[in-house]
Biopython code that builds the backbone (N, CA, C, O; Angstrom):
import numpy as np
from Bio.PDB.StructureBuilder import StructureBuilder

atoms = [
    (1, "MET", "N", (-19.005, 5.238, 40.690)),
    (1, "MET", "CA", (-17.540, 6.080, 40.699)),
    (1, "MET", "C", (-16.986, 6.008, 39.256)),
    (1, "MET", "O", (-16.682, 5.137, 38.441)),
    (2, "VAL", "N", (-17.008, 7.630, 39.366)),
    (2, "VAL", "CA", (-16.210, 8.212, 38.260)),
    (2, "VAL", "C", (-14.862, 8.594, 38.347)),
    (2, "VAL", "O", (-14.640, 9.209, 39.390)),
    (3, "GLY", "N", (-13.809, 8.437, 37.563)),
    (3, "GLY", "CA", (-12.567, 8.338, 37.752)),
    (3, "GLY", "C", (-11.846, 9.544, 37.348)),
    (3, "GLY", "O", (-12.823, 10.293, 37.347)),
    (4, "GLU", "N", (-10.707, 10.424, 36.945)),
    (4, "GLU", "CA", (-10.591, 11.426, 36.966)),
    (4, "GLU", "C", (-10.650, 11.355, 35.287)),
    (4, "GLU", "O", (-10.640, 12.491, 34.813)),
    (5, "ASP", "N", (-10.700, 10.461, 34.436)),
    (5, "ASP", "CA", (-10.415, 9.930, 32.987)),
    (5, "ASP", "C", (-12.052, 9.714, 32.544)),
    (5, "ASP", "O", (-12.372, 8.957, 31.627)),
    (6, "TYR", "N", (-12.931, 10.422, 33.264)),
    (6, "TYR", "CA", (-14.340, 10.125, 33.200)),
    (6, "TYR", "C", (-15.445, 9.151, 33.204)),
    (6, "TYR", "O", (-16.649, 9.269, 32.976)),
    (7, "ALA", "N", (-14.437, 7.812, 33.640)),
    (7, "ALA", "CA", (-15.113, 6.327, 33.320)),
    (7, "ALA", "C", (-16.171, 6.304, 34.502)),
    (7, "ALA", "O", (-16.261, 7.018, 35.501)),
    (8, "ILE", "N", (-16.941, 5.241, 34.052)),
    (8, "ILE", "CA", (-17.573, 4.865, 35.284)),
    (8, "ILE", "C", (-17.206, 3.434, 35.592)),
    (8, "ILE", "O", (-17.517, 2.677, 34.672)),
    (9, "ASP", "N", (-16.659, 2.877, 36.577)),
    (9, "ASP", "CA", (-15.901, 1.813, 36.860)),
    (9, "ASP", "C", (-16.857, 0.989, 37.653)),
    (9, "ASP", "O", (-17.103, 1.056, 38.857)),
    (10, "PHE", "N", (-17.435, 0.058, 36.579)),
    (10, "PHE", "CA", (-18.812, -0.696, 37.376)),
    (10, "PHE", "C", (-18.622, -1.800, 38.530)),
    (10, "PHE", "O", (-19.603, -2.256, 39.118)),
    (11, "ASN", "N", (-17.205, -2.238, 38.846)),
    (11, "ASN", "CA", (-16.928, -3.159, 39.669)),
    (11, "ASN", "C", (-16.635, -2.402, 40.655)),
    (11, "ASN", "O", (-16.728, -3.112, 41.656)),
    (12, "ALA", "N", (-16.325, -1.334, 40.955)),
    (12, "ALA", "CA", (-16.163, 0.065, 41.870)),
    (12, "ALA", "C", (-17.525, 0.208, 42.585)),
    (12, "ALA", "O", (-17.701, 0.221, 43.804)),
    (13, "ILE", "N", (-18.662, 0.337, 41.401)),
    (13, "ILE", "CA", (-19.725, 0.469, 42.149)),
    (13, "ILE", "C", (-19.935, -0.539, 42.622)),
    (13, "ILE", "O", (-19.913, -0.552, 43.852)),
    (14, "SER", "N", (-20.165, -1.539, 42.069)),
    (14, "SER", "CA", (-20.613, -3.300, 43.021)),
    (14, "SER", "C", (-19.774, -3.513, 44.199)),
    (14, "SER", "O", (-20.170, -4.216, 45.128)),
    (15, "GLY", "N", (-18.400, -2.821, 44.205)),
    (15, "GLY", "CA", (-18.364, -3.221, 45.308)),
    (15, "GLY", "C", (-17.465, -4.640, 45.302)),
    (15, "GLY", "O", (-16.966, -5.148, 46.306)),
    (16, "SER", "N", (-17.353, -5.293, 43.572)),
    (16, "SER", "CA", (-16.035, -6.394, 43.495)),
    (16, "SER", "C", (-16.525, -6.294, 42.158)),
    (16, "SER", "O", (-17.423, -5.638, 41.630)),
    (17, "GLU", "N", (-15.400, -7.411, 41.619)),
    (17, "GLU", "CA", (-15.558, -7.725, 40.238)),
    (17, "GLU", "C", (-16.776, -8.626, 40.188)),
    (17, "GLU", "O", (-17.127, -9.406, 41.074)),
    (18, "THR", "N", (-17.375, -8.406, 39.014)),
    (18, "THR", "CA", (-18.704, -9.031, 38.135)),
    (18, "THR", "C", (-18.633, -9.289, 37.269)),
    (18, "THR", "O", (-19.090, -8.509, 36.435)),
    (19, "PRO", "N", (-18.069, -10.451, 36.839)),
    (19, "PRO", "CA", (-18.112, -11.008, 34.721)),
    (19, "PRO", "C", (-19.633, -11.886, 35.055)),
    (19, "PRO", "O", (-20.250, -12.388, 35.995)),
    (20, "GLY", "N", (-19.732, -11.651, 33.474)),
    (20, "GLY", "CA", (-21.094, -12.040, 32.761)),
    (20, "GLY", "C", (-22.718, -11.203, 33.714)),
    (20, "GLY", "O", (-23.866, -11.630, 33.831)),
    (21, "ARG", "N", (-21.988, -9.770, 34.273)),
    (21, "ARG", "CA", (-23.247, -8.933, 34.376)),
    (21, "ARG", "C", (-23.686, -7.861, 33.013)),
    (21, "ARG", "O", (-23.160, -7.798, 31.902)),
    (22, "VAL", "N", (-24.842, -7.076, 33.576)),
    (22, "VAL", "CA", (-24.991, -5.807, 32.826)),
    (22, "VAL", "C", (-25.485, -5.079, 33.696)),
    (22, "VAL", "O", (-26.133, -5.526, 34.642)),
    (23, "ALA", "N", (-25.158, -3.373, 33.424)),
    (23, "ALA", "CA", (-25.333, -2.337, 33.610)),
    (23, "ALA", "C", (-26.056, -1.337, 32.933)),
    (23, "ALA", "O", (-25.900, -1.109, 31.734)),
    (24, "TYR", "N", (-27.050, -0.571, 33.854)),
    (24, "TYR", "CA", (-27.634, 0.325, 32.998)),
    (24, "TYR", "C", (-27.249, 1.740, 33.661)),
    (24, "TYR", "O", (-27.693, 1.947, 34.791)),
    (25, "ALA", "N", (-26.296, 2.934, 32.924)),
    (25, "ALA", "CA", (-26.211, 4.115, 33.428)),
    (25, "ALA", "C", (-27.195, 5.192, 32.933)),
    (25, "ALA", "O", (-26.985, 5.376, 31.734)),
    (26, "VAL", "N", (-27.880, 5.731, 33.251)),
    (26, "VAL", "CA", (-29.305, 6.597, 33.108)),
    (26, "VAL", "C", (-28.786, 8.232, 33.796)),
    (26, "VAL", "O", (-28.530, 8.544, 34.959)),
    (27, "CYS", "N", (-28.773, 9.111, 32.419)),
    (27, "CYS", "CA", (-28.755, 10.790, 33.213)),
    (27, "CYS", "C", (-29.959, 11.019, 32.144)),
    (27, "CYS", "O", (-30.553, 10.446, 31.231)),
    (28, "TYR", "N", (-29.918, 12.332, 32.923)),
    (28, "TYR", "CA", (-31.175, 13.599, 31.752)),
    (28, "TYR", "C", (-30.302, 14.907, 31.901)),
    (28, "TYR", "O", (-29.825, 15.591, 32.807)),
    (29, "ILE", "N", (-30.366, 14.878, 30.122)),
    (29, "ILE", "CA", (-29.871, 16.193, 29.975)),
    (29, "ILE", "C", (-30.552, 17.629, 29.702)),
    (29, "ILE", "O", (-30.996, 17.810, 28.568)),
    (30, "ARG", "N", (-30.619, 18.222, 30.248)),
    (30, "ARG", "CA", (-31.603, 19.419, 29.802)),
    (30, "ARG", "C", (-30.914, 20.322, 29.292)),
    (30, "ARG", "O", (-29.992, 20.855, 29.910)),
    (31, "SER", "N", (-31.401, 20.785, 27.528)),
    (31, "SER", "CA", (-31.121, 21.536, 26.623)),
    (31, "SER", "C", (-31.490, 22.882, 27.006)),
    (31, "SER", "O", (-32.558, 22.935, 27.615)),
    (32, "ASP", "N", (-30.697, 24.355, 26.751)),
    (32, "ASP", "CA", (-31.602, 25.247, 26.481)),
    (32, "ASP", "C", (-32.348, 25.763, 25.237)),
    (32, "ASP", "O", (-33.148, 26.669, 25.005)),
    (33, "ALA", "N", (-31.542, 24.477, 24.313)),
    (33, "ALA", "CA", (-32.345, 25.121, 22.784)),
    (33, "ALA", "C", (-32.390, 23.887, 22.064)),
    (33, "ALA", "O", (-31.751, 22.938, 22.520)),
    (34, "GLU", "N", (-32.857, 23.792, 21.316)),
    (34, "GLU", "CA", (-32.294, 22.706, 19.788)),
    (34, "GLU", "C", (-30.642, 22.690, 20.113)),
    (34, "GLU", "O", (-29.935, 23.546, 20.645)),
    (35, "GLN", "N", (-30.303, 21.282, 19.540)),
    (35, "GLN", "CA", (-28.932, 21.171, 19.722)),
    (35, "GLN", "C", (-28.511, 20.543, 18.197)),
    (35, "GLN", "O", (-29.219, 19.586, 17.887)),
    (36, "HIS", "N", (-27.445, 20.929, 17.158)),
    (36, "HIS", "CA", (-27.221, 19.830, 16.570)),
    (36, "HIS", "C", (-26.227, 19.783, 16.091)),
    (36, "HIS", "O", (-25.597, 20.841, 16.102)),
    (37, "ASP", "N", (-25.401, 18.253, 15.261)),
    (37, "ASP", "CA", (-24.319, 18.131, 14.500)),
    (37, "ASP", "C", (-23.731, 17.897, 16.059)),
    (37, "ASP", "O", (-22.697, 17.282, 15.798)),
    (38, "LEU", "N", (-23.762, 17.995, 17.227)),
    (38, "LEU", "CA", (-22.674, 17.596, 18.421)),
    (38, "LEU", "C", (-22.204, 15.818, 17.965)),
    (38, "LEU", "O", (-22.716, 15.218, 17.020)),
    (39, "GLN", "N", (-21.299, 15.324, 18.750)),
    (39, "GLN", "CA", (-20.690, 13.838, 18.880)),
    (39, "GLN", "C", (-20.846, 13.158, 20.261)),
    (39, "GLN", "O", (-21.348, 13.672, 21.261)),
    (40, "LEU", "N", (-20.434, 12.169, 20.168)),
    (40, "LEU", "CA", (-20.772, 11.265, 21.179)),
    (40, "LEU", "C", (-19.754, 10.470, 21.437)),
    (40, "LEU", "O", (-19.855, 9.382, 20.871)),
    (41, "LEU", "N", (-18.519, 10.652, 22.282)),
    (41, "LEU", "CA", (-17.610, 10.433, 22.424)),
    (41, "LEU", "C", (-17.489, 9.387, 24.040)),
    (41, "LEU", "O", (-17.522, 9.749, 25.216)),
    (42, "LEU", "N", (-17.309, 7.676, 23.264)),
    (42, "LEU", "CA", (-17.512, 6.478, 24.221)),
    (42, "LEU", "C", (-16.718, 5.753, 23.603)),
    (42, "LEU", "O", (-16.229, 5.631, 22.480)),
    (43, "SER", "N", (-16.677, 4.748, 25.785)),
    (43, "SER", "CA", (-15.544, 3.702, 25.543)),
    (43, "SER", "C", (-16.137, 2.880, 26.527)),
    (43, "SER", "O", (-16.703, 3.489, 27.435)),
    (44, "CYS", "N", (-16.149, 1.506, 26.576)),
    (44, "CYS", "CA", (-16.233, 0.279, 26.803)),
    (44, "CYS", "C", (-15.316, -0.838, 26.743)),
    (44, "CYS", "O", (-14.541, -1.007, 25.802)),
    (45, "ASN", "N", (-15.409, -1.625, 27.783)),
    (45, "ASN", "CA", (-14.638, -2.319, 27.486)),
    (45, "ASN", "C", (-14.986, -3.945, 26.370)),
    (45, "ASN", "O", (-14.201, -4.690, 25.783)),
    (46, "GLU", "N", (-16.285, -3.954, 26.470)),
    (46, "GLU", "CA", (-17.111, -4.723, 25.593)),
    (46, "GLU", "C", (-18.725, -4.629, 25.345)),
    (46, "GLU", "O", (-18.913, -3.505, 24.879)),
    (47, "ARG", "N", (-19.689, -5.163, 25.430)),
    (47, "ARG", "CA", (-20.773, -5.013, 24.979)),
    (47, "ARG", "C", (-21.482, -3.486, 24.976)),
    (47, "ARG", "O", (-20.876, -2.719, 25.724)),
    (48, "ALA", "N", (-22.447, -2.981, 24.407)),
    (48, "ALA", "CA", (-23.174, -1.731, 25.006)),
    (48, "ALA", "C", (-23.816, -1.583, 23.824)),
    (48, "ALA", "O", (-23.645, -1.963, 22.666)),
    (49, "LYS", "N", (-24.740, -0.815, 24.527)),
    (49, "LYS", "CA", (-25.850, -0.299, 23.370)),
    (49, "LYS", "C", (-26.020, 1.219, 23.781)),
    (49, "LYS", "O", (-25.688, 1.367, 24.957)),
    (50, "VAL", "N", (-26.314, 2.049, 23.355)),
    (50, "VAL", "CA", (-26.557, 3.544, 23.678)),
    (50, "VAL", "C", (-27.493, 3.782, 23.094)),
    (50, "VAL", "O", (-27.460, 3.447, 21.910)),
    (51, "TYR", "N", (-28.967, 4.568, 23.686)),
    (51, "TYR", "CA", (-29.596, 5.192, 23.388)),
    (51, "TYR", "C", (-30.179, 6.672, 24.001)),
    (51, "TYR", "O", (-30.089, 6.979, 25.190)),
    (52, "LEU", "N", (-30.760, 7.477, 23.006)),
    (52, "LEU", "CA", (-30.773, 8.896, 23.583)),
    (52, "LEU", "C", (-32.640, 8.776, 23.318)),
    (52, "LEU", "O", (-33.132, 7.930, 22.571)),
    (53, "ASN", "N", (-33.347, 9.657, 23.991)),
    (53, "ASN", "CA", (-34.607, 9.640, 23.876)),
    (53, "ASN", "C", (-35.319, 8.495, 23.306)),
    (53, "ASN", "O", (-36.249, 8.793, 22.557)),
    (54, "GLY", "N", (-35.097, 7.305, 23.487)),
    (54, "GLY", "CA", (-35.623, 6.259, 23.313)),
    (54, "GLY", "C", (-35.115, 5.783, 22.060)),
    (54, "GLY", "O", (-35.550, 4.714, 21.631)),
    (55, "THR", "N", (-34.454, 6.276, 21.562)),
    (55, "THR", "CA", (-33.751, 5.791, 20.482)),
    (55, "THR", "C", (-32.371, 4.931, 20.306)),
    (55, "THR", "O", (-31.551, 5.376, 21.109)),
    (56, "SER", "N", (-31.926, 4.052, 19.678)),
    (56, "SER", "CA", (-30.501, 3.401, 19.422)),
    (56, "SER", "C", (-29.796, 3.995, 18.780)),
    (56, "SER", "O", (-29.951, 3.920, 17.562)),
    (57, "ILE", "N", (-28.825, 4.756, 19.277)),
    (57, "ILE", "CA", (-27.669, 5.440, 18.549)),
    (57, "ILE", "C", (-26.174, 5.077, 18.499)),
    (57, "ILE", "O", (-25.247, 5.801, 18.139)),
    (58, "TYR", "N", (-26.129, 3.662, 18.985)),
    (58, "TYR", "CA", (-24.992, 2.932, 19.318)),
    (58, "TYR", "C", (-24.966, 1.450, 19.715)),
    (58, "TYR", "O", (-25.592, 0.923, 20.635)),
    (59, "GLU", "N", (-24.218, 0.946, 18.944)),
    (59, "GLU", "CA", (-24.130, -0.460, 19.443)),
    (59, "GLU", "C", (-22.755, -1.190, 19.271)),
    (59, "GLU", "O", (-22.116, -0.947, 18.248)),
    (60, "THR", "N", (-22.301, -1.978, 20.101)),
    (60, "THR", "CA", (-20.926, -3.242, 20.102)),
    (60, "THR", "C", (-20.919, -4.273, 20.693)),
    (60, "THR", "O", (-21.342, -4.428, 21.839)),
    (61, "SER", "N", (-20.355, -5.256, 19.862)),
    (61, "SER", "CA", (-20.545, -6.453, 20.897)),
    (61, "SER", "C", (-18.759, -7.154, 20.942)),
    (61, "SER", "O", (-18.552, -8.348, 21.157)),
    (62, "SER", "N", (-17.768, -6.255, 20.724)),
    (62, "SER", "CA", (-16.686, -6.551, 20.724)),
    (62, "SER", "C", (-16.091, -6.201, 21.670)),
    (62, "SER", "O", (-16.266, -5.091, 22.173)),
    (63, "SER", "N", (-15.088, -7.252, 22.207)),
    (63, "SER", "CA", (-13.806, -6.829, 23.400)),
    (63, "SER", "C", (-12.755, -6.327, 23.125)),
    (63, "SER", "O", (-12.187, -6.507, 22.048)),
    (64, "ARG", "N", (-12.214, -5.432, 24.298)),
    (64, "ARG", "CA", (-11.177, -4.995, 23.989)),
    (64, "ARG", "C", (-11.125, -3.896, 25.653)),
    (64, "ARG", "O", (-11.756, -3.698, 26.691)),
    (65, "TYR", "N", (-9.814, -3.437, 24.864)),
    (65, "TYR", "CA", (-9.274, -2.600, 26.406)),
    (65, "TYR", "C", (-10.317, -1.326, 26.068)),
    (65, "TYR", "O", (-10.856, -0.870, 25.060)),
    (66, "PHE", "N", (-10.272, -0.922, 27.961)),
    (66, "PHE", "CA", (-10.583, 0.464, 27.708)),
    (66, "PHE", "C", (-9.879, 1.346, 27.317)),
    (66, "PHE", "O", (-8.664, 1.317, 27.513)),
    (67, "THR", "N", (-10.678, 2.648, 26.469)),
    (67, "THR", "CA", (-9.551, 3.433, 25.815)),
    (67, "THR", "C", (-10.839, 4.866, 26.114)),
    (67, "THR", "O", (-11.934, 4.916, 25.554)),
    (68, "ALA", "N", (-10.511, 5.504, 26.737)),
    (68, "ALA", "CA", (-11.265, 6.940, 26.818)),
    (68, "ALA", "C", (-11.591, 7.497, 25.209)),
    (68, "ALA", "O", (-10.838, 7.904, 24.324)),
    (69, "ASP", "N", (-12.931, 7.329, 25.269)),
    (69, "ASP", "CA", (-12.943, 8.376, 23.357)),
    (69, "ASP", "C", (-12.467, 7.426, 22.690)),
    (69, "ASP", "O", (-11.758, 7.629, 21.705)),
    (70, "ARG", "N", (-12.678, 6.619, 22.981)),
    (70, "ARG", "CA", (-12.111, 5.424, 21.600)),
    (70, "ARG", "C", (-13.217, 5.413, 20.496)),
    (70, "ARG", "O", (-12.709, 5.540, 19.382)),
    (71, "GLU", "N", (-14.700, 5.289, 20.470)),
    (71, "GLU", "CA", (-15.808, 5.542, 19.769)),
    (71, "GLU", "C", (-15.924, 6.551, 19.085)),
    (71, "GLU", "O", (-15.076, 7.272, 19.609)),
    (72, "THR", "N", (-16.565, 7.394, 17.920)),
    (72, "THR", "CA", (-17.415, 8.653, 17.921)),
    (72, "THR", "C", (-18.412, 8.354, 17.272)),
    (72, "THR", "O", (-18.378, 7.697, 16.231)),
    (73, "VAL", "N", (-19.652, 8.902, 17.926)),
    (73, "VAL", "CA", (-20.874, 8.819, 17.324)),
    (73, "VAL", "C", (-21.204, 10.433, 16.954)),
    (73, "VAL", "O", (-21.575, 11.302, 17.743)),
    (74, "PRO", "N", (-20.908, 10.581, 15.243)),
    (74, "PRO", "CA", (-21.453, 11.740, 15.246)),
    (74, "PRO", "C", (-22.710, 12.190, 15.000)),
    (74, "PRO", "O", (-23.549, 11.319, 15.230)),
    (75, "LYS", "N", (-23.150, 13.209, 14.625)),
    (75, "LYS", "CA", (-24.659, 13.866, 14.455)),
    (75, "LYS", "C", (-25.617, 13.641, 15.328)),
    (75, "LYS", "O", (-26.799, 13.421, 15.064)),
    (76, "ILE", "N", (-24.948, 13.713, 16.736)),
    (76, "ILE", "CA", (-26.552, 13.687, 17.731)),
    (76, "ILE", "C", (-26.717, 15.208, 17.664)),
    (76, "ILE", "O", (-26.014, 16.203, 17.489)),
    (77, "SER", "N", (-28.562, 14.750, 17.993)),
    (77, "SER", "CA", (-29.235, 15.775, 18.321)),
    (77, "SER", "C", (-30.019, 15.836, 19.735)),
    (77, "SER", "O", (-30.649, 14.936, 20.290)),
    (78, "LEU", "N", (-29.805, 17.090, 20.126)),
    (78, "LEU", "CA", (-30.660, 17.035, 21.216)),
    (78, "LEU", "C", (-32.097, 18.661, 21.172)),
    (78, "LEU", "O", (-32.011, 19.846, 20.848)),
    (79, "LYS", "N", (-33.170, 17.823, 21.663)),
    (79, "LYS", "CA", (-34.225, 18.328, 21.877)),
    (79, "LYS", "C", (-33.882, 19.899, 22.846)),
    (79, "LYS", "O", (-32.871, 19.825, 23.543)),
    (80, "GLU", "N", (-34.640, 21.213, 22.901)),
    (80, "GLU", "CA", (-34.981, 21.662, 23.581)),
    (80, "GLU", "C", (-35.856, 21.208, 25.217)),
    (80, "GLU", "O", (-37.024, 20.823, 25.232)),
    (81, "GLY", "N", (-35.120, 21.341, 26.300)),
    (81, "GLY", "CA", (-35.659, 20.597, 27.382)),
    (81, "GLY", "C", (-35.049, 19.696, 27.781)),
    (81, "GLY", "O", (-33.823, 19.701, 27.665)),
    (82, "LEU", "N", (-35.753, 18.587, 28.406)),
    (82, "LEU", "CA", (-35.232, 16.853, 29.072)),
    (82, "LEU", "C", (-34.778, 16.465, 27.306)),
    (82, "LEU", "O", (-35.121, 17.067, 26.288)),
    (83, "ASN", "N", (-33.915, 15.268, 27.453)),
    (83, "ASN", "CA", (-33.637, 14.789, 27.199)),
    (83, "ASN", "C", (-32.479, 13.032, 27.862)),
    (83, "ASN", "O", (-31.452, 13.034, 28.540)),
    (84, "VAL", "N", (-33.134, 12.020, 27.371)),
    (84, "VAL", "CA", (-32.655, 10.982, 28.297)),
    (84, "VAL", "C", (-31.723, 10.296, 27.620)),
    (84, "VAL", "O", (-31.984, 9.808, 26.520)),
    (85, "LEU", "N", (-30.362, 10.160, 28.277)),
    (85, "LEU", "CA", (-29.168, 9.258, 28.001)),
    (85, "LEU", "C", (-29.324, 7.559, 28.649)),
    (85, "LEU", "O", (-29.503, 7.518, 29.866)),
    (86, "VAL", "N", (-29.270, 6.285, 27.966)),
    (86, "VAL", "CA", (-28.932, 5.339, 28.068)),
    (86, "VAL", "C", (-27.873, 4.773, 28.200)),
    (86, "VAL", "O", (-27.376, 4.736, 27.075)),
    (87, "PHE", "N", (-27.054, 4.184, 29.086)),
    (87, "PHE", "CA", (-25.813, 3.847, 28.758)),
    (87, "PHE", "C", (-25.590, 1.991, 29.215)),
    (87, "PHE", "O", (-24.918, 1.548, 30.147)),
    (88, "LYS", "N", (-26.525, 1.102, 28.050)),
    (88, "LYS", "CA", (-26.113, -0.026, 29.162)),
    (88, "LYS", "C", (-24.895, -0.810, 28.665)),
    (88, "LYS", "O", (-24.698, -0.860, 27.451)),
    (89, "VAL", "N", (-24.214, -1.316, 29.360)),
    (89, "VAL", "CA", (-22.704, -1.686, 28.965)),
    (89, "VAL", "C", (-22.586, -2.712, 30.142)),
    (89, "VAL", "O", (-22.536, -2.489, 31.352)),
    (90, "GLY", "N", (-22.534, -4.577, 29.065)),
    (90, "GLY", "CA", (-22.342, -5.931, 29.447)),
    (90, "GLY", "C", (-20.995, -6.257, 29.789)),
    (90, "GLY", "O", (-20.148, -5.668, 29.117)),
    (91, "ASN", "N", (-20.586, -7.037, 30.654)),
    (91, "ASN", "CA", (-19.193, -7.505, 31.296)),
    (91, "ASN", "C", (-19.378, -9.238, 30.742)),
    (91, "ASN", "O", (-20.390, -9.917, 30.911)),
    (92, "LYS", "N", (-18.276, -9.621, 30.150)),
    (92, "LYS", "CA", (-17.734, -10.799, 30.548)),
    (92, "LYS", "C", (-16.675, -11.651, 31.165)),
    (92, "LYS", "O", (-16.428, -12.831, 31.416)),
    (93, "THR", "N", (-15.920, -9.838, 31.339)),
    (93, "THR", "CA", (-14.356, -10.567, 32.088)),
    (93, "THR", "C", (-14.568, -10.103, 33.407)),
    (93, "THR", "O", (-15.633, -10.099, 34.024)),
    (94, "LYS", "N", (-13.283, -9.651, 33.839)),
    (94, "LYS", "CA", (-12.766, -8.617, 34.968)),
    (94, "LYS", "C", (-13.174, -7.504, 35.287)),
    (94, "LYS", "O", (-13.890, -7.121, 36.212)),
    (95, "GLU", "N", (-12.409, -6.725, 34.019)),
    (95, "GLU", "CA", (-12.392, -4.953, 33.323)),
    (95, "GLU", "C", (-14.282, -5.039, 33.628)),
    (95, "GLU", "O", (-15.050, -5.998, 33.557)),
    (96, "TRP", "N", (-14.455, -3.983, 33.881)),
    (96, "TRP", "CA", (-15.914, -3.098, 33.945)),
    (96, "TRP", "C", (-16.033, -1.495, 33.641)),
    (96, "TRP", "O", (-16.347, -0.851, 34.642)),
    (97, "GLN", "N", (-15.861, -0.811, 32.576)),
    (97, "GLN", "CA", (-15.317, 0.356, 32.373)),
    (97, "GLN", "C", (-16.433, 0.683, 31.003)),
    (97, "GLN", "O", (-16.700, -0.080, 30.075)),
    (98, "GLY", "N", (-16.986, 2.166, 31.270)),
    (98, "GLY", "CA", (-17.455, 2.749, 30.307)),
    (98, "GLY", "C", (-17.441, 4.248, 30.336)),
    (98, "GLY", "O", (-17.075, 4.639, 31.445)),
    (99, "SER", "N", (-17.665, 5.052, 29.652)),
    (99, "SER", "CA", (-17.372, 7.012, 29.710)),
    (99, "SER", "C", (-17.872, 7.191, 28.297)),
    (99, "SER", "O", (-17.569, 6.635, 27.241)),
    (100, "LEU", "N", (-18.733, 8.140, 28.607)),
    (100, "LEU", "CA", (-19.899, 8.780, 27.134)),
    (100, "LEU", "C", (-19.236, 10.483, 27.665)),
    (100, "LEU", "O", (-18.859, 10.962, 28.734)),
    (101, "ARG", "N", (-19.356, 10.927, 26.397)),
    (101, "ARG", "CA", (-19.693, 12.686, 26.788)),
    (101, "ARG", "C", (-20.167, 12.968, 25.703)),
    (101, "ARG", "O", (-20.120, 12.239, 24.712)),
    (102, "LEU", "N", (-20.722, 14.156, 25.771)),
    (102, "LEU", "CA", (-20.919, 14.938, 24.286)),
    (102, "LEU", "C", (-19.746, 16.170, 24.700)),
    (102, "LEU", "O", (-19.241, 16.683, 25.699)),
    (103, "THR", "N", (-19.685, 16.273, 22.854)),
    (103, "THR", "CA", (-18.920, 17.302, 22.601)),
    (103, "THR", "C", (-19.598, 17.870, 21.372)),
    (103, "THR", "O", (-20.511, 17.266, 20.808)),
    (104, "ASP", "N", (-19.168, 18.959, 20.996)),
    (104, "ASP", "CA", (-19.886, 20.251, 19.856)),
    (104, "ASP", "C", (-18.726, 19.245, 18.424)),
    (104, "ASP", "O", (-17.725, 18.537, 18.534)),
    (105, "ALA", "N", (-19.311, 19.566, 17.583)),
    (105, "ALA", "CA", (-18.487, 18.638, 16.040)),
    (105, "ALA", "C", (-17.130, 18.674, 16.092)),
    (105, "ALA", "O", (-16.584, 17.721, 15.536)),
    (106, "GLN", "N", (-16.128, 19.819, 16.800)),
    (106, "GLN", "CA", (-14.976, 19.928, 17.269)),
    (106, "GLN", "C", (-14.631, 19.480, 17.972)),
    (106, "GLN", "O", (-13.407, 19.595, 17.923)),
    (107, "GLY", "N", (-15.016, 18.750, 19.022)),
    (107, "GLY", "CA", (-14.449, 18.528, 20.288)),
    (107, "GLY", "C", (-14.578, 19.260, 21.340)),
    (107, "GLY", "O", (-13.830, 18.810, 22.208)),
    (108, "ASN", "N", (-15.287, 20.378, 21.790)),
    (108, "ASN", "CA", (-15.383, 21.289, 22.590)),
    (108, "ASN", "C", (-16.410, 20.634, 23.611)),
    (108, "ASN", "O", (-16.691, 19.436, 23.652)),
    (109, "PRO", "N", (-16.897, 21.595, 24.395)),
    (109, "PRO", "CA", (-17.855, 21.504, 25.639)),
    (109, "PRO", "C", (-19.142, 21.838, 25.027)),
    (109, "PRO", "O", (-19.148, 22.618, 24.074)),
    (110, "VAL", "N", (-20.235, 21.335, 25.469)),
    (110, "VAL", "CA", (-21.230, 21.669, 24.492)),
    (110, "VAL", "C", (-22.043, 22.758, 25.409)),
    (110, "VAL", "O", (-22.276, 22.397, 26.563)),
    (111, "ARG", "N", (-22.464, 23.963, 25.035)),
    (111, "ARG", "CA", (-23.306, 25.185, 26.112)),
    (111, "ARG", "C", (-24.278, 24.963, 26.005)),
    (111, "ARG", "O", (-24.672, 24.513, 24.930)),
    (112, "GLY", "N", (-25.194, 25.181, 27.124)),
    (112, "GLY", "CA", (-26.256, 25.041, 27.266)),
    (112, "GLY", "C", (-26.787, 24.185, 28.304)),
    (112, "GLY", "O", (-27.555, 24.634, 29.155)),
    (113, "LEU", "N", (-26.392, 22.886, 28.276)),
    (113, "LEU", "CA", (-26.772, 21.788, 28.678)),
    (113, "LEU", "C", (-26.592, 21.746, 30.649)),
    (113, "LEU", "O", (-25.950, 22.308, 31.536)),
    (114, "GLN", "N", (-27.458, 20.870, 30.506)),
    (114, "GLN", "CA", (-27.369, 20.621, 32.509)),
    (114, "GLN", "C", (-27.422, 19.065, 32.875)),
    (114, "GLN", "O", (-28.393, 18.668, 32.231)),
    (115, "ASN", "N", (-27.033, 18.269, 33.382)),
    (115, "ASN", "CA", (-26.808, 16.775, 33.588)),
    (115, "ASN", "C", (-27.712, 16.584, 34.852)),
    (115, "ASN", "O", (-27.353, 17.140, 35.890)),
    (116, "THR", "N", (-28.699, 15.941, 34.841)),
    (116, "THR", "CA", (-28.734, 15.774, 36.218)),
    (116, "THR", "C", (-29.324, 14.310, 36.221)),
    (116, "THR", "O", (-29.822, 13.769, 35.233)),
    (117, "LEU", "N", (-29.221, 13.852, 37.240)),
    (117, "LEU", "CA", (-30.293, 12.121, 37.545)),
    (117, "LEU", "C", (-31.380, 12.202, 37.969)),
    (117, "LEU", "O", (-31.899, 11.211, 38.483)),
    (118, "ASN", "N", (-32.101, 13.502, 37.875)),
    (118, "ASN", "CA", (-33.842, 13.615, 38.288)),
    (118, "ASN", "C", (-34.229, 14.170, 36.935)),
    (118, "ASN", "O", (-33.694, 14.918, 36.117)),
    (119, "PRO", "N", (-35.293, 13.552, 37.017)),
    (119, "PRO", "CA", (-35.786, 13.961, 35.745)),
    (119, "PRO", "C", (-36.947, 14.720, 35.972)),
    (119, "PRO", "O", (-37.887, 14.633, 35.182)),
    (120, "GLU", "N", (-36.992, 15.393, 36.875)),
    (120, "GLU", "CA", (-38.062, 16.790, 37.389)),
    (120, "GLU", "C", (-37.502, 18.317, 37.305)),
    (120, "GLU", "O", (-38.218, 19.257, 37.650)),
]
sb = StructureBuilder()
sb.init_structure("model")
sb.init_model(0)
sb.init_chain("A")
sb.init_seg("    ")
for serial, (resi, resn, name, xyz) in enumerate(atoms, 1):
    if name == "N":
        sb.init_residue(resn, " ", resi, " ")
    sb.init_atom(name, np.array(xyz, "f"), 0.0, 1.0, " ", f" {name:<3s}", serial, name[0])
structure = sb.get_structure()
C-alpha cells in the first residue's frame, strides 16, 4: 500500500507487524532519453539499500523515525529506455516504511518517465 505521502507501508502489505524481516520493492522506469543530474529522495525506518541498474547507489543501517524525503542521493543518471530500481528495506522494530522518488536537481518532477512493474 502506498500512502498519501507516497510511503510504502510494508506491514500493511504483509497484513501484520513483522519485525526482523527484509522486503524488496522493484520498479522499472522507462525514460524517453538519457537523463543526468537527477536526485533520489528517500526515507526508511531502518536498514536500506537502493540499486539502480544493478549498481548500489545508497546504503544505510541506522534506525530512525520515518520522515518522507529524509535523504538525498544526488547525481543520479538514467539511461534511455528501461532502468531497474530496487529498494531493499530491513526491519528490526514494529514500524516498517520506505519511500523513494526521483526529481530533477531542483526538486521538480522528471519529465519523460514512465514507471511500471512490468519490464516488457
